[in-house]
mmCIF file of the N, C-alpha and C atoms, coordinates in Angstrom:
data_MODEL
# 
_entry.id   MODEL 
# 
loop_
_atom_site.group_PDB 
_atom_site.id 
_atom_site.type_symbol 
_atom_site.label_atom_id 
_atom_site.label_alt_id 
_atom_site.label_comp_id 
_atom_site.label_asym_id 
_atom_site.label_entity_id 
_atom_site.label_seq_id 
_atom_site.pdbx_PDB_ins_code 
_atom_site.Cartn_x 
_atom_site.Cartn_y 
_atom_site.Cartn_z 
_atom_site.occupancy 
_atom_site.B_iso_or_equiv 
_atom_site.pdbx_formal_charge 
_atom_site.auth_seq_id 
_atom_site.auth_comp_id 
_atom_site.auth_asym_id 
_atom_site.auth_atom_id 
_atom_site.pdbx_PDB_model_num 
ATOM 1   N N  . UNK A 1 1  ? 134.203 162.077 52.219 1.00 0.00 ? 1  UNK A N  1 
ATOM 2   C CA . UNK A 1 1  ? 134.051 163.151 51.247 1.00 0.00 ? 1  UNK A CA 1 
ATOM 3   C C  . UNK A 1 1  ? 135.428 163.760 50.976 1.00 0.00 ? 1  UNK A C  1 
ATOM 4   N N  . UNK A 1 2  ? 135.701 164.033 49.739 1.00 0.00 ? 2  UNK A N  1 
ATOM 5   C CA . UNK A 1 2  ? 136.941 164.696 49.346 1.00 0.00 ? 2  UNK A CA 1 
ATOM 6   C C  . UNK A 1 2  ? 136.733 166.206 49.316 1.00 0.00 ? 2  UNK A C  1 
ATOM 7   N N  . UNK A 1 3  ? 137.829 166.946 49.411 1.00 0.00 ? 3  UNK A N  1 
ATOM 8   C CA . UNK A 1 3  ? 137.744 168.409 49.412 1.00 0.00 ? 3  UNK A CA 1 
ATOM 9   C C  . UNK A 1 3  ? 137.100 168.915 48.120 1.00 0.00 ? 3  UNK A C  1 
ATOM 10  N N  . UNK A 1 4  ? 137.379 168.247 47.012 1.00 0.00 ? 4  UNK A N  1 
ATOM 11  C CA . UNK A 1 4  ? 136.789 168.649 45.729 1.00 0.00 ? 4  UNK A CA 1 
ATOM 12  C C  . UNK A 1 4  ? 135.268 168.498 45.765 1.00 0.00 ? 4  UNK A C  1 
ATOM 13  N N  . UNK A 1 5  ? 134.795 167.425 46.370 1.00 0.00 ? 5  UNK A N  1 
ATOM 14  C CA . UNK A 1 5  ? 133.347 167.207 46.485 1.00 0.00 ? 5  UNK A CA 1 
ATOM 15  C C  . UNK A 1 5  ? 132.722 168.274 47.376 1.00 0.00 ? 5  UNK A C  1 
ATOM 16  N N  . UNK A 1 6  ? 133.406 168.601 48.473 1.00 0.00 ? 6  UNK A N  1 
ATOM 17  C CA . UNK A 1 6  ? 132.916 169.646 49.369 1.00 0.00 ? 6  UNK A CA 1 
ATOM 18  C C  . UNK A 1 6  ? 132.827 170.975 48.632 1.00 0.00 ? 6  UNK A C  1 
ATOM 19  N N  . UNK A 1 7  ? 133.862 171.312 47.884 1.00 0.00 ? 7  UNK A N  1 
ATOM 20  C CA . UNK A 1 7  ? 133.886 172.585 47.160 1.00 0.00 ? 7  UNK A CA 1 
ATOM 21  C C  . UNK A 1 7  ? 132.781 172.687 46.114 1.00 0.00 ? 7  UNK A C  1 
ATOM 22  N N  . UNK A 1 8  ? 132.305 171.561 45.631 1.00 0.00 ? 8  UNK A N  1 
ATOM 23  C CA . UNK A 1 8  ? 131.233 171.559 44.634 1.00 0.00 ? 8  UNK A CA 1 
ATOM 24  C C  . UNK A 1 8  ? 129.836 171.676 45.243 1.00 0.00 ? 8  UNK A C  1 
ATOM 25  N N  . UNK A 1 9  ? 129.738 171.603 46.570 1.00 0.00 ? 9  UNK A N  1 
ATOM 26  C CA . UNK A 1 9  ? 128.437 171.745 47.225 1.00 0.00 ? 9  UNK A CA 1 
ATOM 27  C C  . UNK A 1 9  ? 127.957 173.187 47.145 1.00 0.00 ? 9  UNK A C  1 
ATOM 28  N N  . UNK A 1 10 ? 126.652 173.366 47.238 1.00 0.00 ? 10 UNK A N  1 
ATOM 29  C CA . UNK A 1 10 ? 126.072 174.706 47.345 1.00 0.00 ? 10 UNK A CA 1 
ATOM 30  C C  . UNK A 1 10 ? 126.439 175.282 48.711 1.00 0.00 ? 10 UNK A C  1 
ATOM 31  N N  . UNK A 1 11 ? 126.400 176.595 48.829 1.00 0.00 ? 11 UNK A N  1 
ATOM 32  C CA . UNK A 1 11 ? 126.795 177.296 50.056 1.00 0.00 ? 11 UNK A CA 1 
ATOM 33  C C  . UNK A 1 11 ? 126.093 176.728 51.293 1.00 0.00 ? 11 UNK A C  1 
ATOM 34  N N  . UNK A 1 12 ? 124.778 176.610 51.247 1.00 0.00 ? 12 UNK A N  1 
ATOM 35  C CA . UNK A 1 12 ? 124.011 176.102 52.394 1.00 0.00 ? 12 UNK A CA 1 
ATOM 36  C C  . UNK A 1 12 ? 124.391 174.657 52.722 1.00 0.00 ? 12 UNK A C  1 
ATOM 37  N N  . UNK A 1 13 ? 124.635 173.845 51.693 1.00 0.00 ? 13 UNK A N  1 
ATOM 38  C CA . UNK A 1 13 ? 125.036 172.458 51.912 1.00 0.00 ? 13 UNK A CA 1 
ATOM 39  C C  . UNK A 1 13 ? 126.386 172.383 52.609 1.00 0.00 ? 13 UNK A C  1 
ATOM 40  N N  . UNK A 1 14 ? 127.291 173.294 52.262 1.00 0.00 ? 14 UNK A N  1 
ATOM 41  C CA . UNK A 1 14 ? 128.597 173.344 52.934 1.00 0.00 ? 14 UNK A CA 1 
ATOM 42  C C  . UNK A 1 14 ? 128.420 173.626 54.420 1.00 0.00 ? 14 UNK A C  1 
ATOM 43  N N  . UNK A 1 15 ? 127.568 174.591 54.741 1.00 0.00 ? 15 UNK A N  1 
ATOM 44  C CA . UNK A 1 15 ? 127.337 174.937 56.143 1.00 0.00 ? 15 UNK A CA 1 
ATOM 45  C C  . UNK A 1 15 ? 126.773 173.746 56.912 1.00 0.00 ? 15 UNK A C  1 
ATOM 46  N N  . UNK A 1 16 ? 125.769 173.085 56.359 1.00 0.00 ? 16 UNK A N  1 
ATOM 47  C CA . UNK A 1 16 ? 125.187 171.916 57.024 1.00 0.00 ? 16 UNK A CA 1 
ATOM 48  C C  . UNK A 1 16 ? 126.218 170.804 57.185 1.00 0.00 ? 16 UNK A C  1 
ATOM 49  N N  . UNK A 1 17 ? 127.048 170.599 56.179 1.00 0.00 ? 17 UNK A N  1 
ATOM 50  C CA . UNK A 1 17 ? 128.069 169.555 56.228 1.00 0.00 ? 17 UNK A CA 1 
ATOM 51  C C  . UNK A 1 17 ? 129.058 169.823 57.365 1.00 0.00 ? 17 UNK A C  1 
ATOM 52  N N  . UNK A 1 18 ? 129.495 171.065 57.499 1.00 0.00 ? 18 UNK A N  1 
ATOM 53  C CA . UNK A 1 18 ? 130.438 171.418 58.564 1.00 0.00 ? 18 UNK A CA 1 
ATOM 54  C C  . UNK A 1 18 ? 129.782 171.242 59.930 1.00 0.00 ? 18 UNK A C  1 
ATOM 55  N N  . UNK A 1 19 ? 128.575 171.733 60.090 1.00 0.00 ? 19 UNK A N  1 
ATOM 56  C CA . UNK A 1 19 ? 127.877 171.636 61.380 1.00 0.00 ? 19 UNK A CA 1 
ATOM 57  C C  . UNK A 1 19 ? 127.612 170.172 61.750 1.00 0.00 ? 19 UNK A C  1 
ATOM 58  N N  . UNK A 1 20 ? 127.210 169.370 60.785 1.00 0.00 ? 20 UNK A N  1 
ATOM 59  C CA . UNK A 1 20 ? 126.854 167.976 61.057 1.00 0.00 ? 20 UNK A CA 1 
ATOM 60  C C  . UNK A 1 20 ? 128.058 167.052 61.214 1.00 0.00 ? 20 UNK A C  1 
ATOM 61  N N  . UNK A 1 21 ? 129.162 167.339 60.509 1.00 0.00 ? 21 UNK A N  1 
ATOM 62  C CA . UNK A 1 21 ? 130.280 166.395 60.458 1.00 0.00 ? 21 UNK A CA 1 
ATOM 63  C C  . UNK A 1 21 ? 131.617 166.948 60.934 1.00 0.00 ? 21 UNK A C  1 
ATOM 64  N N  . UNK A 1 22 ? 131.725 168.258 61.072 1.00 0.00 ? 22 UNK A N  1 
ATOM 65  C CA . UNK A 1 22 ? 133.005 168.863 61.418 1.00 0.00 ? 22 UNK A CA 1 
ATOM 66  C C  . UNK A 1 22 ? 133.315 168.806 62.904 1.00 0.00 ? 22 UNK A C  1 
ATOM 67  N N  . UNK A 1 23 ? 134.610 168.861 63.203 1.00 0.00 ? 23 UNK A N  1 
ATOM 68  C CA . UNK A 1 23 ? 135.101 168.938 64.574 1.00 0.00 ? 23 UNK A CA 1 
ATOM 69  C C  . UNK A 1 23 ? 135.779 170.285 64.751 1.00 0.00 ? 23 UNK A C  1 
ATOM 70  N N  . UNK A 1 24 ? 135.300 171.072 65.710 1.00 0.00 ? 24 UNK A N  1 
ATOM 71  C CA . UNK A 1 24 ? 135.872 172.395 65.957 1.00 0.00 ? 24 UNK A CA 1 
ATOM 72  C C  . UNK A 1 24 ? 137.334 172.251 66.351 1.00 0.00 ? 24 UNK A C  1 
ATOM 73  N N  . UNK A 1 25 ? 138.209 173.056 65.717 1.00 0.00 ? 25 UNK A N  1 
ATOM 74  C CA . UNK A 1 25 ? 139.643 173.029 66.001 1.00 0.00 ? 25 UNK A CA 1 
ATOM 75  C C  . UNK A 1 25 ? 140.048 174.246 66.818 1.00 0.00 ? 25 UNK A C  1 
ATOM 76  N N  . UNK A 1 26 ? 139.742 175.430 66.315 1.00 0.00 ? 26 UNK A N  1 
ATOM 77  C CA . UNK A 1 26 ? 140.159 176.665 66.988 1.00 0.00 ? 26 UNK A CA 1 
ATOM 78  C C  . UNK A 1 26 ? 139.467 177.837 66.307 1.00 0.00 ? 26 UNK A C  1 
ATOM 79  N N  . UNK A 1 27 ? 139.658 179.027 66.880 1.00 0.00 ? 27 UNK A N  1 
ATOM 80  C CA . UNK A 1 27 ? 139.145 180.221 66.214 1.00 0.00 ? 27 UNK A CA 1 
ATOM 81  C C  . UNK A 1 27 ? 140.206 181.299 66.173 1.00 0.00 ? 27 UNK A C  1 
ATOM 82  N N  . UNK A 1 28 ? 140.002 182.239 65.271 1.00 0.00 ? 28 UNK A N  1 
ATOM 83  C CA . UNK A 1 28 ? 140.891 183.375 65.057 1.00 0.00 ? 28 UNK A CA 1 
ATOM 84  C C  . UNK A 1 28 ? 140.004 184.604 65.097 1.00 0.00 ? 28 UNK A C  1 
ATOM 85  N N  . UNK A 1 29 ? 140.313 185.515 66.030 1.00 0.00 ? 29 UNK A N  1 
ATOM 86  C CA . UNK A 1 29 ? 139.435 186.661 66.241 1.00 0.00 ? 29 UNK A CA 1 
ATOM 87  C C  . UNK A 1 29 ? 140.223 187.963 66.138 1.00 0.00 ? 29 UNK A C  1 
ATOM 88  N N  . UNK A 1 30 ? 139.681 188.898 65.350 1.00 0.00 ? 30 UNK A N  1 
ATOM 89  C CA . UNK A 1 30 ? 140.199 190.266 65.293 1.00 0.00 ? 30 UNK A CA 1 
ATOM 90  C C  . UNK A 1 30 ? 139.013 191.194 65.545 1.00 0.00 ? 30 UNK A C  1 
ATOM 91  N N  . UNK A 1 31 ? 139.245 192.488 65.474 1.00 0.00 ? 31 UNK A N  1 
ATOM 92  C CA . UNK A 1 31 ? 138.144 193.441 65.632 1.00 0.00 ? 31 UNK A CA 1 
ATOM 93  C C  . UNK A 1 31 ? 137.144 193.356 64.488 1.00 0.00 ? 31 UNK A C  1 
ATOM 94  N N  . UNK A 1 32 ? 137.597 192.935 63.320 1.00 0.00 ? 32 UNK A N  1 
ATOM 95  C CA . UNK A 1 32 ? 136.749 192.922 62.130 1.00 0.00 ? 32 UNK A CA 1 
ATOM 96  C C  . UNK A 1 32 ? 136.096 191.583 61.834 1.00 0.00 ? 32 UNK A C  1 
ATOM 97  N N  . UNK A 1 33 ? 136.697 190.498 62.302 1.00 0.00 ? 33 UNK A N  1 
ATOM 98  C CA . UNK A 1 33 ? 136.239 189.186 61.843 1.00 0.00 ? 33 UNK A CA 1 
ATOM 99  C C  . UNK A 1 33 ? 136.470 188.123 62.917 1.00 0.00 ? 33 UNK A C  1 
ATOM 100 N N  . UNK A 1 34 ? 135.667 187.084 62.822 1.00 0.00 ? 34 UNK A N  1 
ATOM 101 C CA . UNK A 1 34 ? 135.862 185.890 63.644 1.00 0.00 ? 34 UNK A CA 1 
ATOM 102 C C  . UNK A 1 34 ? 135.846 184.701 62.694 1.00 0.00 ? 34 UNK A C  1 
ATOM 103 N N  . UNK A 1 35 ? 136.869 183.873 62.763 1.00 0.00 ? 35 UNK A N  1 
ATOM 104 C CA . UNK A 1 35 ? 136.961 182.702 61.896 1.00 0.00 ? 35 UNK A CA 1 
ATOM 105 C C  . UNK A 1 35 ? 137.042 181.458 62.773 1.00 0.00 ? 35 UNK A C  1 
ATOM 106 N N  . UNK A 1 36 ? 136.140 180.532 62.551 1.00 0.00 ? 36 UNK A N  1 
ATOM 107 C CA . UNK A 1 36 ? 136.185 179.245 63.232 1.00 0.00 ? 36 UNK A CA 1 
ATOM 108 C C  . UNK A 1 36 ? 136.735 178.212 62.267 1.00 0.00 ? 36 UNK A C  1 
ATOM 109 N N  . UNK A 1 37 ? 137.693 177.430 62.741 1.00 0.00 ? 37 UNK A N  1 
ATOM 110 C CA . UNK A 1 37 ? 138.310 176.386 61.924 1.00 0.00 ? 37 UNK A CA 1 
ATOM 111 C C  . UNK A 1 37 ? 137.788 175.025 62.376 1.00 0.00 ? 37 UNK A C  1 
ATOM 112 N N  . UNK A 1 38 ? 137.418 174.204 61.405 1.00 0.00 ? 38 UNK A N  1 
ATOM 113 C CA . UNK A 1 38 ? 136.901 172.866 61.674 1.00 0.00 ? 38 UNK A CA 1 
ATOM 114 C C  . UNK A 1 38 ? 137.704 171.838 60.886 1.00 0.00 ? 38 UNK A C  1 
ATOM 115 N N  . UNK A 1 39 ? 137.891 170.682 61.475 1.00 0.00 ? 39 UNK A N  1 
ATOM 116 C CA . UNK A 1 39 ? 138.430 169.532 60.769 1.00 0.00 ? 39 UNK A CA 1 
ATOM 117 C C  . UNK A 1 39 ? 137.236 168.786 60.192 1.00 0.00 ? 39 UNK A C  1 
ATOM 118 N N  . UNK A 1 40 ? 137.297 168.507 58.904 1.00 0.00 ? 40 UNK A N  1 
ATOM 119 C CA . UNK A 1 40 ? 136.179 167.845 58.225 1.00 0.00 ? 40 UNK A CA 1 
ATOM 120 C C  . UNK A 1 40 ? 136.747 166.771 57.312 1.00 0.00 ? 40 UNK A C  1 
ATOM 121 N N  . UNK A 1 41 ? 136.480 165.507 57.652 1.00 0.00 ? 41 UNK A N  1 
ATOM 122 C CA . UNK A 1 41 ? 137.012 164.370 56.907 1.00 0.00 ? 41 UNK A CA 1 
ATOM 123 C C  . UNK A 1 41 ? 138.534 164.470 56.880 1.00 0.00 ? 41 UNK A C  1 
ATOM 124 N N  . UNK A 1 42 ? 139.165 164.701 55.741 1.00 0.00 ? 42 UNK A N  1 
ATOM 125 C CA . UNK A 1 42 ? 140.629 164.779 55.687 1.00 0.00 ? 42 UNK A CA 1 
ATOM 126 C C  . UNK A 1 42 ? 141.115 166.167 55.264 1.00 0.00 ? 42 UNK A C  1 
ATOM 127 N N  . UNK A 1 43 ? 140.343 167.200 55.589 1.00 0.00 ? 43 UNK A N  1 
ATOM 128 C CA . UNK A 1 43 ? 140.733 168.569 55.267 1.00 0.00 ? 43 UNK A CA 1 
ATOM 129 C C  . UNK A 1 43 ? 140.158 169.510 56.319 1.00 0.00 ? 43 UNK A C  1 
ATOM 130 N N  . UNK A 1 44 ? 140.407 170.797 56.157 1.00 0.00 ? 44 UNK A N  1 
ATOM 131 C CA . UNK A 1 44 ? 139.949 171.810 57.102 1.00 0.00 ? 44 UNK A CA 1 
ATOM 132 C C  . UNK A 1 44 ? 138.998 172.783 56.411 1.00 0.00 ? 44 UNK A C  1 
ATOM 133 N N  . UNK A 1 45 ? 138.108 173.371 57.207 1.00 0.00 ? 45 UNK A N  1 
ATOM 134 C CA . UNK A 1 45 ? 137.172 174.368 56.693 1.00 0.00 ? 45 UNK A CA 1 
ATOM 135 C C  . UNK A 1 45 ? 137.135 175.533 57.671 1.00 0.00 ? 45 UNK A C  1 
ATOM 136 N N  . UNK A 1 46 ? 137.223 176.739 57.122 1.00 0.00 ? 46 UNK A N  1 
ATOM 137 C CA . UNK A 1 46 ? 137.061 177.948 57.920 1.00 0.00 ? 46 UNK A CA 1 
ATOM 138 C C  . UNK A 1 46 ? 135.698 178.556 57.626 1.00 0.00 ? 46 UNK A C  1 
ATOM 139 N N  . UNK A 1 47 ? 134.978 178.888 58.692 1.00 0.00 ? 47 UNK A N  1 
ATOM 140 C CA . UNK A 1 47 ? 133.730 179.632 58.567 1.00 0.00 ? 47 UNK A CA 1 
ATOM 141 C C  . UNK A 1 47 ? 133.999 181.032 59.089 1.00 0.00 ? 47 UNK A C  1 
ATOM 142 N N  . UNK A 1 48 ? 133.898 182.013 58.201 1.00 0.00 ? 48 UNK A N  1 
ATOM 143 C CA . UNK A 1 48 ? 134.162 183.411 58.561 1.00 0.00 ? 48 UNK A CA 1 
ATOM 144 C C  . UNK A 1 48 ? 132.851 184.090 58.943 1.00 0.00 ? 48 UNK A C  1 
ATOM 145 N N  . UNK A 1 49 ? 132.829 184.616 60.153 1.00 0.00 ? 49 UNK A N  1 
ATOM 146 C CA . UNK A 1 49 ? 131.629 185.236 60.706 1.00 0.00 ? 49 UNK A CA 1 
ATOM 147 C C  . UNK A 1 49 ? 131.833 186.739 60.791 1.00 0.00 ? 49 UNK A C  1 
ATOM 148 N N  . UNK A 1 50 ? 130.876 187.496 60.288 1.00 0.00 ? 50 UNK A N  1 
ATOM 149 C CA . UNK A 1 50 ? 130.913 188.954 60.375 1.00 0.00 ? 50 UNK A CA 1 
ATOM 150 C C  . UNK A 1 50 ? 130.001 189.381 61.521 1.00 0.00 ? 50 UNK A C  1 
ATOM 151 N N  . UNK A 1 51 ? 130.588 189.909 62.613 1.00 0.00 ? 51 UNK A N  1 
ATOM 152 C CA . UNK A 1 51 ? 129.765 190.280 63.767 1.00 0.00 ? 51 UNK A CA 1 
ATOM 153 C C  . UNK A 1 51 ? 128.824 191.454 63.495 1.00 0.00 ? 51 UNK A C  1 
ATOM 154 N N  . UNK A 1 52 ? 129.160 192.307 62.562 1.00 0.00 ? 52 UNK A N  1 
ATOM 155 C CA . UNK A 1 52 ? 128.291 193.439 62.235 1.00 0.00 ? 52 UNK A CA 1 
ATOM 156 C C  . UNK A 1 52 ? 127.046 192.946 61.500 1.00 0.00 ? 52 UNK A C  1 
ATOM 157 N N  . UNK A 1 53 ? 127.245 192.056 60.531 1.00 0.00 ? 53 UNK A N  1 
ATOM 158 C CA . UNK A 1 53 ? 126.115 191.502 59.781 1.00 0.00 ? 53 UNK A CA 1 
ATOM 159 C C  . UNK A 1 53 ? 125.443 190.345 60.519 1.00 0.00 ? 53 UNK A C  1 
ATOM 160 N N  . UNK A 1 54 ? 126.131 189.826 61.550 1.00 0.00 ? 54 UNK A N  1 
ATOM 161 C CA . UNK A 1 54 ? 125.627 188.714 62.357 1.00 0.00 ? 54 UNK A CA 1 
ATOM 162 C C  . UNK A 1 54 ? 125.320 187.481 61.507 1.00 0.00 ? 54 UNK A C  1 
ATOM 163 N N  . UNK A 1 55 ? 126.295 187.133 60.635 1.00 0.00 ? 55 UNK A N  1 
ATOM 164 C CA . UNK A 1 55 ? 126.114 185.942 59.801 1.00 0.00 ? 55 UNK A CA 1 
ATOM 165 C C  . UNK A 1 55 ? 127.456 185.443 59.288 1.00 0.00 ? 55 UNK A C  1 
ATOM 166 N N  . UNK A 1 56 ? 127.461 184.209 58.814 1.00 0.00 ? 56 UNK A N  1 
ATOM 167 C CA . UNK A 1 56 ? 128.645 183.638 58.182 1.00 0.00 ? 56 UNK A CA 1 
ATOM 168 C C  . UNK A 1 56 ? 128.723 184.205 56.776 1.00 0.00 ? 56 UNK A C  1 
ATOM 169 N N  . UNK A 1 57 ? 129.883 184.768 56.438 1.00 0.00 ? 57 UNK A N  1 
ATOM 170 C CA . UNK A 1 57 ? 130.027 185.444 55.154 1.00 0.00 ? 57 UNK A CA 1 
ATOM 171 C C  . UNK A 1 57 ? 130.959 184.717 54.183 1.00 0.00 ? 57 UNK A C  1 
ATOM 172 N N  . UNK A 1 58 ? 131.689 183.703 54.681 1.00 0.00 ? 58 UNK A N  1 
ATOM 173 C CA . UNK A 1 58 ? 132.610 183.011 53.794 1.00 0.00 ? 58 UNK A CA 1 
ATOM 174 C C  . UNK A 1 58 ? 132.875 181.602 54.316 1.00 0.00 ? 58 UNK A C  1 
ATOM 175 N N  . UNK A 1 59 ? 133.010 180.667 53.386 1.00 0.00 ? 59 UNK A N  1 
ATOM 176 C CA . UNK A 1 59 ? 133.382 179.292 53.700 1.00 0.00 ? 59 UNK A CA 1 
ATOM 177 C C  . UNK A 1 59 ? 134.616 178.978 52.868 1.00 0.00 ? 59 UNK A C  1 
ATOM 178 N N  . UNK A 1 60 ? 135.701 178.602 53.540 1.00 0.00 ? 60 UNK A N  1 
ATOM 179 C CA . UNK A 1 60 ? 136.955 178.334 52.831 1.00 0.00 ? 60 UNK A CA 1 
ATOM 180 C C  . UNK A 1 60 ? 137.487 176.972 53.257 1.00 0.00 ? 60 UNK A C  1 
ATOM 181 N N  . UNK A 1 61 ? 137.802 176.125 52.293 1.00 0.00 ? 61 UNK A N  1 
ATOM 182 C CA . UNK A 1 61 ? 138.371 174.810 52.590 1.00 0.00 ? 61 UNK A CA 1 
ATOM 183 C C  . UNK A 1 61 ? 139.830 174.769 52.155 1.00 0.00 ? 61 UNK A C  1 
ATOM 184 N N  . UNK A 1 62 ? 140.617 173.967 52.881 1.00 0.00 ? 62 UNK A N  1 
ATOM 185 C CA . UNK A 1 62 ? 142.034 173.803 52.547 1.00 0.00 ? 62 UNK A CA 1 
ATOM 186 C C  . UNK A 1 62 ? 142.541 172.515 53.177 1.00 0.00 ? 62 UNK A C  1 
ATOM 187 N N  . UNK A 1 63 ? 143.676 172.034 52.663 1.00 0.00 ? 63 UNK A N  1 
ATOM 188 C CA . UNK A 1 63 ? 144.246 170.784 53.168 1.00 0.00 ? 63 UNK A CA 1 
ATOM 189 C C  . UNK A 1 63 ? 145.127 170.986 54.389 1.00 0.00 ? 63 UNK A C  1 
ATOM 190 N N  . UNK A 1 64 ? 146.026 171.933 54.335 1.00 0.00 ? 64 UNK A N  1 
ATOM 191 C CA . UNK A 1 64 ? 146.932 172.211 55.450 1.00 0.00 ? 64 UNK A CA 1 
ATOM 192 C C  . UNK A 1 64 ? 147.839 173.358 55.030 1.00 0.00 ? 64 UNK A C  1 
ATOM 193 N N  . UNK A 1 65 ? 148.874 173.587 55.791 1.00 0.00 ? 65 UNK A N  1 
ATOM 194 C CA . UNK A 1 65 ? 149.861 174.587 55.397 1.00 0.00 ? 65 UNK A CA 1 
ATOM 195 C C  . UNK A 1 65 ? 149.681 175.927 56.045 1.00 0.00 ? 65 UNK A C  1 
ATOM 196 N N  . UNK A 1 66 ? 150.015 176.968 55.294 1.00 0.00 ? 66 UNK A N  1 
ATOM 197 C CA . UNK A 1 66 ? 150.048 178.333 55.817 1.00 0.00 ? 66 UNK A CA 1 
ATOM 198 C C  . UNK A 1 66 ? 148.704 178.789 56.368 1.00 0.00 ? 66 UNK A C  1 
ATOM 199 N N  . UNK A 1 67 ? 147.614 178.243 55.857 1.00 0.00 ? 67 UNK A N  1 
ATOM 200 C CA . UNK A 1 67 ? 146.293 178.642 56.348 1.00 0.00 ? 67 UNK A CA 1 
ATOM 201 C C  . UNK A 1 67 ? 146.107 178.316 57.827 1.00 0.00 ? 67 UNK A C  1 
ATOM 202 N N  . UNK A 1 68 ? 146.849 177.330 58.325 1.00 0.00 ? 68 UNK A N  1 
ATOM 203 C CA . UNK A 1 68 ? 146.742 176.947 59.739 1.00 0.00 ? 68 UNK A CA 1 
ATOM 204 C C  . UNK A 1 68 ? 147.606 177.810 60.650 1.00 0.00 ? 68 UNK A C  1 
ATOM 205 N N  . UNK A 1 69 ? 148.542 178.563 60.084 1.00 0.00 ? 69 UNK A N  1 
ATOM 206 C CA . UNK A 1 69 ? 149.493 179.335 60.889 1.00 0.00 ? 69 UNK A CA 1 
ATOM 207 C C  . UNK A 1 69 ? 148.824 180.312 61.843 1.00 0.00 ? 69 UNK A C  1 
ATOM 208 N N  . UNK A 1 70 ? 147.719 180.902 61.455 1.00 0.00 ? 70 UNK A N  1 
ATOM 209 C CA . UNK A 1 70 ? 147.067 181.902 62.308 1.00 0.00 ? 70 UNK A CA 1 
ATOM 210 C C  . UNK A 1 70 ? 146.522 181.300 63.600 1.00 0.00 ? 70 UNK A C  1 
ATOM 211 N N  . UNK A 1 71 ? 146.410 179.977 63.661 1.00 0.00 ? 71 UNK A N  1 
ATOM 212 C CA . UNK A 1 71 ? 145.886 179.324 64.852 1.00 0.00 ? 71 UNK A CA 1 
ATOM 213 C C  . UNK A 1 71 ? 146.984 178.920 65.843 1.00 0.00 ? 71 UNK A C  1 
ATOM 214 N N  . UNK A 1 72 ? 148.243 179.106 65.457 1.00 0.00 ? 72 UNK A N  1 
ATOM 215 C CA . UNK A 1 72 ? 149.366 178.784 66.337 1.00 0.00 ? 72 UNK A CA 1 
ATOM 216 C C  . UNK A 1 72 ? 149.733 180.032 67.122 1.00 0.00 ? 72 UNK A C  1 
ATOM 217 N N  . UNK A 1 73 ? 149.705 179.954 68.457 1.00 0.00 ? 73 UNK A N  1 
ATOM 218 C CA . UNK A 1 73 ? 150.080 181.137 69.251 1.00 0.00 ? 73 UNK A CA 1 
ATOM 219 C C  . UNK A 1 73 ? 151.500 181.584 68.934 1.00 0.00 ? 73 UNK A C  1 
ATOM 220 N N  . UNK A 1 74 ? 151.683 182.880 68.800 1.00 0.00 ? 74 UNK A N  1 
ATOM 221 C CA . UNK A 1 74 ? 152.995 183.424 68.449 1.00 0.00 ? 74 UNK A CA 1 
ATOM 222 C C  . UNK A 1 74 ? 154.052 183.062 69.486 1.00 0.00 ? 74 UNK A C  1 
ATOM 223 N N  . UNK A 1 75 ? 153.681 182.926 70.751 1.00 0.00 ? 75 UNK A N  1 
ATOM 224 C CA . UNK A 1 75 ? 154.649 182.626 71.800 1.00 0.00 ? 75 UNK A CA 1 
ATOM 225 C C  . UNK A 1 75 ? 155.208 181.213 71.697 1.00 0.00 ? 75 UNK A C  1 
ATOM 226 N N  . UNK A 1 76 ? 154.558 180.334 70.929 1.00 0.00 ? 76 UNK A N  1 
ATOM 227 C CA . UNK A 1 76 ? 155.031 178.961 70.783 1.00 0.00 ? 76 UNK A CA 1 
ATOM 228 C C  . UNK A 1 76 ? 155.963 178.778 69.594 1.00 0.00 ? 76 UNK A C  1 
ATOM 229 N N  . UNK A 1 77 ? 156.186 179.824 68.835 1.00 0.00 ? 77 UNK A N  1 
ATOM 230 C CA . UNK A 1 77 ? 157.062 179.728 67.666 1.00 0.00 ? 77 UNK A CA 1 
ATOM 231 C C  . UNK A 1 77 ? 158.487 180.028 68.106 1.00 0.00 ? 77 UNK A C  1 
ATOM 232 N N  . UNK A 1 78 ? 159.401 179.127 67.769 1.00 0.00 ? 78 UNK A N  1 
ATOM 233 C CA . UNK A 1 78 ? 160.807 179.305 68.170 1.00 0.00 ? 78 UNK A CA 1 
ATOM 234 C C  . UNK A 1 78 ? 161.582 179.996 67.089 1.00 0.00 ? 78 UNK A C  1 
# 
């Protein structure tokens, strides 16, 4: 599946696709939000979870780049 095809899926279909085919990479947690990053085919998908609403509130796909920076520990940056 290409990222364009994924982006054209309905919201629920995106969630099922990530759960069924994605590989968990890492998560990013703040007081307001929890984001789980998954590798899916040849791109990445973030599932944003709102702990107050107790549900996934956003699905974001991307190829690479700055979106991955939040998953790199600050102590490992030279």
